[in-house]
C-alpha positions as CSV (number, residue, x, y, z in Angstrom):
1,M,24.8,7.8,4.2
2,L,22.1,10.2,5.5
3,S,20.1,8.7,8.4
4,R,17.9,10.0,11.1
5,Q,15.8,8.4,13.8
6,L,13.5,10.3,16.2
7,S,13.6,9.2,19.8
8,N,10.0,8.5,20.5
9,P,9.4,4.8,20.6
10,L,6.5,3.1,18.7
11,K,4.7,2.5,22.0
12,C,3.4,6.1,22.0
13,A,-0.3,6.0,22.6
14,V,-3.0,5.8,20.0
15,R,-6.5,6.5,21.2
16,S,-9.0,3.7,21.4
17,I,-11.6,3.4,18.7
18,S,-15.3,2.6,18.9
19,G,-16.6,-0.8,18.1
20,P,-19.6,-1.2,15.8
21,P,-22.7,0.8,16.6
22,S,-25.3,-1.4,18.2
23,K,-28.8,-1.5,16.7
24,S,-30.3,0.3,19.7
25,T,-27.8,3.2,19.5
26,E,-29.4,6.4,18.3
27,L,-26.9,7.4,15.6
28,P,-26.5,10.9,14.3
29,K,-26.7,11.3,10.5
30,Y,-23.5,12.0,8.7
31,D,-22.4,14.3,5.9
32,L,-20.0,11.7,4.7
33,V,-19.0,8.1,5.5
34,I,-15.6,6.6,4.5
35,V,-15.4,2.9,4.0
36,G,-12.0,1.3,4.9
37,G,-9.7,1.8,7.8
38,G,-6.4,1.4,5.8
39,I,-3.9,4.2,5.3
40,V,-5.7,5.8,2.4
41,G,-9.1,5.8,4.1
42,C,-7.7,7.2,7.4
43,A,-5.6,9.9,5.7
44,T,-8.6,11.0,3.6
45,A,-10.9,11.1,6.6
46,R,-8.3,13.3,8.4
47,Q,-7.7,15.6,5.5
48,L,-11.5,16.2,5.0
49,L,-11.8,17.4,8.5
50,I,-8.7,19.6,8.2
51,E,-10.3,21.3,5.2
52,K,-13.9,21.1,6.2
53,P,-14.0,21.0,10.0
54,N,-17.7,21.5,10.3
55,L,-18.6,18.3,8.5
56,K,-19.9,15.2,10.4
57,I,-17.8,12.3,9.1
58,A,-17.7,8.6,10.1
59,L,-15.2,6.0,9.0
60,I,-16.2,2.3,9.1
61,E,-13.8,-0.7,9.1
62,K,-14.7,-4.3,9.0
63,E,-11.9,-5.5,11.2
64,S,-11.6,-4.9,14.9
65,E,-8.8,-2.3,14.4
66,L,-7.2,-0.1,11.7
67,A,-4.5,-1.1,9.3
68,V,-5.0,-4.9,9.5
69,H,-4.3,-5.7,5.9
70,Q,-2.1,-3.9,3.3
71,S,-1.4,-0.9,5.5
72,G,0.0,-3.2,8.3
73,H,1.6,-5.8,6.1
74,N,3.9,-3.8,3.8
75,S,7.6,-3.4,3.7
76,G,7.6,-0.1,5.5
77,V,9.6,1.8,2.9
78,I,9.1,5.6,2.3
79,H,9.6,5.7,-1.5
80,A,11.2,8.6,-3.4
81,G,9.2,8.2,-6.7
82,I,12.0,6.9,-9.0
83,Y,10.3,4.1,-10.8
84,Y,7.0,5.6,-12.0
85,T,6.0,6.8,-15.4
86,P,6.7,10.6,-15.7
87,G,3.5,12.5,-15.7
88,S,1.5,9.8,-14.0
89,L,-0.5,10.3,-10.8
90,K,1.6,7.6,-9.3
91,A,4.8,9.7,-9.9
92,K,3.4,13.0,-8.9
93,L,1.7,11.8,-5.7
94,C,4.7,9.8,-4.5
95,V,7.1,12.7,-4.8
96,E,4.6,15.1,-3.1
97,G,3.7,12.4,-0.5
98,L,7.3,11.8,0.5
99,D,7.7,15.4,1.7
100,L,4.3,15.5,3.3
101,S,5.1,12.3,5.1
102,Y,8.4,13.5,6.6
103,K,6.7,16.7,7.7
104,F,3.9,14.8,9.4
105,F,6.4,12.4,11.1
106,D,8.4,15.4,12.5
107,E,5.3,17.2,13.7
108,E,3.9,14.1,15.4
109,K,7.3,12.8,16.6
110,I,6.8,9.5,14.8
111,P,10.0,7.4,14.6
112,Y,11.5,6.9,11.1
113,K,14.9,6.4,9.6
114,K,16.3,7.9,6.4
115,T,18.2,4.8,5.4
116,G,18.4,5.7,1.7
117,K,18.2,3.2,-1.1
118,L,20.5,1.7,-3.7
119,I,19.2,0.4,-7.0
120,V,22.0,-1.8,-8.1
121,A,23.0,-3.1,-11.6
122,V,24.8,-6.4,-11.2
123,E,24.9,-7.3,-14.9
124,P,26.2,-5.2,-17.8
125,E,22.8,-5.4,-19.6
126,E,21.2,-3.7,-16.7
127,I,23.2,-0.5,-17.0
128,P,21.2,1.0,-19.9
129,R,18.0,0.4,-17.9
130,L,19.6,2.1,-14.9
131,D,20.5,5.1,-17.1
132,A,16.9,5.3,-18.2
133,L,15.7,5.0,-14.6
134,Y,18.0,7.9,-13.7
135,E,16.5,10.1,-16.4
136,R,13.0,9.1,-15.2
137,A,13.9,10.1,-11.6
138,K,15.0,13.5,-12.8
139,Q,11.8,13.9,-14.8
140,N,9.8,13.0,-11.7
141,G,11.5,15.6,-9.6
142,C,13.1,13.1,-7.2
143,R,15.7,15.0,-5.1
144,D,19.4,14.4,-4.9
145,I,19.4,11.1,-6.9
146,E,23.0,10.1,-7.7
147,F,24.4,7.8,-10.4
148,I,27.3,6.0,-8.6
149,S,30.1,3.6,-9.4
150,G,30.8,0.2,-7.9
151,D,33.4,1.7,-5.5
152,K,30.9,4.2,-4.2
153,I,28.4,1.4,-3.6
154,K,31.0,-0.2,-1.3
155,E,31.3,3.0,0.6
156,I,27.6,3.1,1.3
157,E,26.9,-0.6,1.7
158,P,30.2,-2.5,2.2
159,H,28.8,-6.0,1.6
160,C,26.9,-5.1,-1.6
161,K,28.4,-6.0,-5.0
162,G,27.4,-4.1,-8.1
163,L,28.7,-2.5,-11.3
164,K,26.8,0.8,-10.9
165,A,23.8,2.0,-8.9
166,L,21.4,4.8,-8.2
167,W,21.6,6.3,-4.7
168,S,18.4,7.8,-3.3
169,P,19.3,9.5,0.1
170,H,15.7,10.5,0.9
171,T,14.3,7.0,0.8
172,G,13.4,5.9,4.3
173,I,11.6,3.4,6.5
174,V,8.7,3.8,9.0
175,D,6.0,1.6,10.5
176,W,3.1,2.4,8.2
177,G,0.6,0.5,10.3
178,F,1.4,2.8,13.2
179,V,1.2,5.9,11.0
180,T,-2.3,4.7,9.9
181,K,-3.4,4.6,13.5
182,K,-2.0,8.1,14.1
183,F,-4.1,9.4,11.1
184,G,-7.1,7.8,12.8
185,E,-6.3,9.3,16.1
186,D,-6.0,12.8,14.6
187,F,-9.3,12.3,12.7
188,E,-11.0,11.5,16.0
189,K,-9.4,14.5,17.8
190,R,-10.9,16.7,15.0
191,G,-14.4,15.3,15.7
192,G,-14.6,12.3,13.4
193,K,-16.1,9.0,14.5
194,I,-14.5,5.5,13.8
195,F,-16.6,2.3,13.9
196,T,-14.6,-0.9,13.8
197,S,-16.0,-4.4,13.4
198,Y,-18.5,-2.9,10.9
199,P,-18.3,-4.8,7.6
200,L,-20.1,-3.1,4.8
201,Q,-22.8,-5.2,3.3
202,N,-24.8,-2.8,1.1
203,L,-25.4,0.8,0.1
204,E,-29.1,1.4,-0.1
205,D,-31.5,4.2,-1.1
206,N,-32.8,6.0,2.0
207,T,-36.2,7.5,2.4
208,D,-34.8,10.7,3.8
209,P,-33.9,12.9,0.8
210,N,-31.4,14.9,2.8
211,Y,-29.5,11.8,3.7
212,P,-30.1,9.6,0.6
213,I,-27.7,6.7,1.4
214,K,-28.1,4.0,3.9
215,V,-24.9,2.2,4.9
216,V,-25.9,-1.3,5.8
217,S,-23.8,-3.8,7.8
218,D,-24.8,-7.0,9.7
219,S,-28.4,-7.0,10.7
220,S,-27.5,-6.7,14.4
221,Y,-25.8,-3.4,13.8
222,A,-27.4,0.0,13.2
223,K,-27.7,1.3,9.7
224,I,-25.9,4.6,9.2
225,E,-27.6,7.4,7.2
226,T,-25.3,9.7,5.2
227,K,-25.3,12.3,2.4
228,N,-22.1,11.0,0.7
229,V,-19.8,7.9,0.7
230,I,-16.1,7.5,-0.2
231,T,-14.8,3.9,-0.4
232,C,-11.1,3.0,0.1
233,A,-11.5,-0.7,0.4
234,G,-8.2,-2.1,-0.8
235,L,-8.4,-5.8,-1.3
236,Q,-12.2,-5.6,-1.5
237,S,-12.4,-2.4,-3.6
238,D,-13.8,-4.0,-6.8
239,R,-16.5,-5.8,-4.8
240,V,-17.4,-2.7,-2.9
241,S,-17.7,-0.6,-6.0
242,Q,-20.2,-3.0,-7.5
243,L,-22.6,-2.2,-4.6
244,S,-23.4,1.0,-6.5
245,G,-23.2,-0.4,-10.0
246,G,-19.5,-0.1,-10.6
247,S,-17.8,-2.3,-13.2
248,S,-16.3,-5.6,-12.2
249,V,-13.1,-4.4,-14.0
250,P,-10.4,-3.7,-13.0
251,K,-10.6,-6.8,-11.0
252,I,-8.6,-7.1,-7.8
253,V,-6.4,-10.3,-7.8
254,P,-4.6,-10.9,-4.5
255,F,-0.8,-11.6,-4.8
256,R,1.0,-12.8,-1.7
257,G,4.6,-11.6,-1.2
258,E,6.6,-13.9,1.1
259,Y,9.7,-12.6,2.8
260,L,12.7,-14.1,4.5
261,L,14.3,-12.7,7.7
262,L,18.0,-12.2,8.1
263,K,19.1,-13.8,11.4
264,P,20.0,-11.1,14.0
265,E,23.7,-12.0,14.0
266,K,23.8,-11.3,10.2
267,R,22.0,-7.9,10.2
268,Y,25.4,-6.2,9.8
269,L,25.3,-7.3,6.1
270,V,22.5,-4.7,5.3
271,N,22.3,-1.1,6.3
272,T,20.2,0.5,3.6
273,N,17.4,-0.6,1.1
274,I,19.0,-2.6,-1.7
275,Y,16.8,-3.0,-4.8
276,P,17.2,-4.5,-8.3
277,V,17.0,-2.7,-11.6
278,P,13.4,-3.4,-12.8
279,D,13.2,-5.8,-15.7
280,P,10.3,-4.8,-18.1
281,R,9.8,-8.4,-19.2
282,F,8.4,-9.3,-15.8
283,P,5.3,-8.0,-14.0
284,F,6.8,-7.6,-10.5
285,L,9.9,-5.9,-9.2
286,G,12.0,-8.8,-7.8
287,V,13.7,-9.5,-4.5
288,H,15.3,-6.7,-2.4
289,F,16.7,-6.0,1.1
290,T,14.6,-3.9,3.5
291,P,15.7,-2.8,7.0
292,R,12.9,-2.5,9.4
293,M,12.2,-0.1,12.3
294,N,12.5,-2.8,14.9
295,G,15.9,-3.9,13.6
296,D,14.8,-6.8,11.4
297,V,15.9,-7.1,7.8
298,W,13.4,-8.4,5.4
299,L,14.6,-10.2,2.2
300,G,12.3,-10.7,-0.8
301,P,9.5,-10.9,-1.6
302,N,8.4,-13.3,-4.3
303,A,4.9,-12.8,-5.8
304,V,2.4,-15.7,-5.9
305,L,-1.3,-15.9,-6.2
306,A,-3.0,-15.8,-2.8
307,Y,-5.8,-18.4,-2.4
308,K,-7.9,-15.9,-0.4
309,R,-8.3,-12.1,-0.7
310,E,-6.7,-11.8,2.7
311,G,-4.8,-15.0,2.8
312,Y,-1.3,-14.7,4.3
313,S,-0.2,-18.4,3.9
314,Y,-0.5,-21.4,1.6
315,F,-3.0,-22.8,4.0
316,S,-5.4,-19.8,4.0
317,I,-7.8,-20.7,1.3
318,S,-11.2,-19.4,0.2
319,P,-12.6,-21.5,-2.7
320,S,-14.9,-18.6,-3.8
321,D,-12.0,-16.1,-3.8
322,L,-9.7,-18.5,-5.6
323,W,-12.3,-19.3,-8.3
324,D,-13.0,-15.5,-8.6
325,S,-9.3,-15.0,-9.5
326,L,-8.8,-18.0,-11.7
327,S,-12.0,-17.6,-13.7
328,F,-11.3,-14.0,-14.6
329,S,-10.2,-13.7,-18.2
330,G,-7.5,-11.1,-17.3
331,M,-5.9,-13.5,-14.8
332,Q,-5.9,-16.3,-17.4
333,K,-4.2,-14.0,-19.9
334,L,-1.6,-12.9,-17.3
335,V,-0.8,-16.5,-16.5
336,R,-0.3,-17.3,-20.2
337,K,2.0,-14.3,-20.7
338,H,4.1,-14.9,-17.6
339,F,3.7,-18.7,-16.9
340,T,7.5,-19.4,-16.5
341,F,7.9,-16.3,-14.3
342,G,5.0,-17.5,-12.1
343,I,6.4,-21.0,-11.7
344,K,9.8,-19.5,-10.7
345,E,8.1,-17.3,-8.1
346,F,6.2,-20.2,-6.7
347,Y,9.4,-22.3,-6.6
348,R,11.3,-19.6,-4.7
349,G,8.5,-19.4,-2.2
350,V,8.6,-23.2,-1.5
351,W,12.4,-23.6,-1.8
352,I,14.0,-20.7,0.0
353,A,17.5,-21.6,-1.3
354,A,16.3,-20.4,-4.7
355,Q,15.3,-17.0,-3.2
356,V,18.7,-16.8,-1.4
357,K,20.4,-17.5,-4.8
358,Q,18.7,-14.4,-6.2
359,L,19.7,-12.3,-3.2
360,Q,23.3,-13.4,-3.4
361,R,23.6,-11.5,-6.7
362,F,23.7,-8.4,-4.5
363,I,25.2,-9.7,-1.2
364,P,27.6,-12.6,-2.2
365,E,28.4,-13.3,1.5
366,L,24.8,-14.3,2.2
367,K,24.2,-18.0,3.0
368,L,21.2,-20.1,3.3
369,S,21.9,-20.6,7.0
370,D,21.7,-16.8,7.5
371,V,18.0,-16.7,6.9
372,V,14.7,-18.0,8.2
373,R,11.2,-17.7,6.8
374,G,9.6,-14.4,7.6
375,P,6.3,-12.6,7.3
376,S,4.1,-12.2,4.2
377,G,1.7,-9.6,2.8
378,V,-1.0,-9.6,0.2
379,R,-1.1,-7.0,-2.5
380,A,-4.4,-5.9,-4.1
381,Q,-3.3,-6.1,-7.7
382,A,-5.8,-4.5,-10.1
383,L,-5.9,-6.3,-13.5
384,D,-7.8,-5.3,-16.7
385,S,-9.5,-7.8,-18.9
386,E,-6.4,-8.1,-21.1
387,G,-4.3,-9.3,-18.3
388,N,-2.4,-6.0,-17.8
389,L,-1.4,-4.8,-14.4
390,V,-3.3,-1.5,-13.8
391,D,-0.4,0.6,-12.6
392,D,-2.1,3.9,-11.7
393,F,-4.9,5.2,-9.5
394,V,-8.5,4.4,-10.6
395,F,-11.6,6.2,-9.3
396,D,-15.3,5.8,-10.2
397,S,-18.8,6.2,-8.8
398,G,-20.8,3.4,-10.3
399,T,-24.1,4.0,-12.0
400,G,-27.7,4.7,-10.9
401,K,-29.4,7.0,-8.5
402,L,-26.8,7.0,-5.8
403,S,-23.7,7.4,-8.0
404,P,-23.5,11.2,-7.8
405,R,-23.1,10.8,-4.0
406,I,-20.4,8.1,-4.1
407,L,-16.7,8.0,-4.9
408,H,-14.9,4.7,-5.1
409,V,-11.1,4.5,-4.9
410,R,-10.7,1.4,-7.1
411,N,-6.9,1.2,-7.2
412,A,-4.3,2.8,-5.0
413,P,-1.2,0.8,-5.8
414,S,2.2,0.9,-4.2
415,P,3.5,3.4,-3.2
416,A,0.1,4.3,-1.7
417,A,1.4,4.5,1.8
418,T,4.1,7.0,0.9
419,S,1.6,8.9,-1.3
420,S,-1.3,8.7,1.3
421,L,-1.3,12.3,2.4
422,A,-1.1,13.5,-1.2
423,I,-3.8,11.1,-2.3
424,A,-5.9,12.3,0.6
425,K,-5.6,15.9,-0.7
426,M,-6.6,14.8,-4.2
427,I,-9.6,12.8,-3.0
428,T,-10.7,15.7,-0.7
429,N,-10.5,18.1,-3.6
430,E,-12.6,15.8,-5.7
431,A,-15.1,15.1,-2.9
432,V,-15.5,18.8,-2.1
433,S,-16.3,19.5,-5.8
434,R,-18.4,16.4,-6.5
435,F,-20.4,16.5,-3.3
436,N,-20.6,20.3,-3.0
437,L,-19.3,20.0,0.6
């Protein structure tokens, strides 16, 4: 098994970031404002200043720090690009993003591990799907993917049981929240400005024709004037796009993924990422085993509707967010198509023995007593009006007077973290052309 870990600990410094601009502050005008301090927003801000260093760029984030939501609540996997439809942006950007990510980690001395990944067939009917996945990986240009036997699985992961598997040696793990903050630090070093605790409320026409957009937050904060806007708003991306007349579809529906944690004395059971063979009948991937940079091992997740856009527990509820999801025709159609699947996912979240039973298909030695409840994350799942999961990147500008000056990133699905540097290049190219930067 290939593995590597750089010696610098995660405690290496990340520069402090400005709070919100006060109303009395005399703000400079900006060539461009980026909305959203997640990994796509921060990577894009940095890339714009790499390619156009003379631009004045600000990034605004509604939370008090960067990477609070999806970028800081994900599994931490560096994906190789195996699963995605050949020719899709998702496939292209993931394969490119993996190499760009490792290059950035090495240059910035960011700790990571090349743990590799096994995609394991445990039932005979899964083997044809594994064959198809191998062909897809080759079409996508994934490097060094091997089709291996059950004996070879045991050599790589002694406690894993399977008939056959794909072995991806370049899959790895990293702390993507930390990486996001490093992107932000580099953006600031290049002259960019970050304002945290600055929730976007509106995008308005400005009276200055040279800076036609007014970025409006809470009334106690200054309004920022800018020539152009790019939004990378994750769980709020559909709502933000509607500020400039964007469509309400695709709708973001929040799905919470709940993990179990392997007890420390049982971590020897898992050394690499262990994933199931995807089942096309179901909308989500299924449970898997994920080593973490701090030594933890995450097991899961399930996938259940979150009761709040940024709700990480069953007790985090927003009636308006919940109604927004349940009243959407696409969500209603998704529920009808996958009702039994949804009930099983909910059951596995409440009764962790059911989740352990799924995990035992891969690690038979695993016992209920070996796990405890772990963290959760919320996925910004884009749905169309027919109840289909929107599986690729979506960009638009809205309508009306301001739309030529605005670019909304409406959907940046997993593996957006792995793909972030490649996505940033794509968005930068589009912005340079669209905005005549």
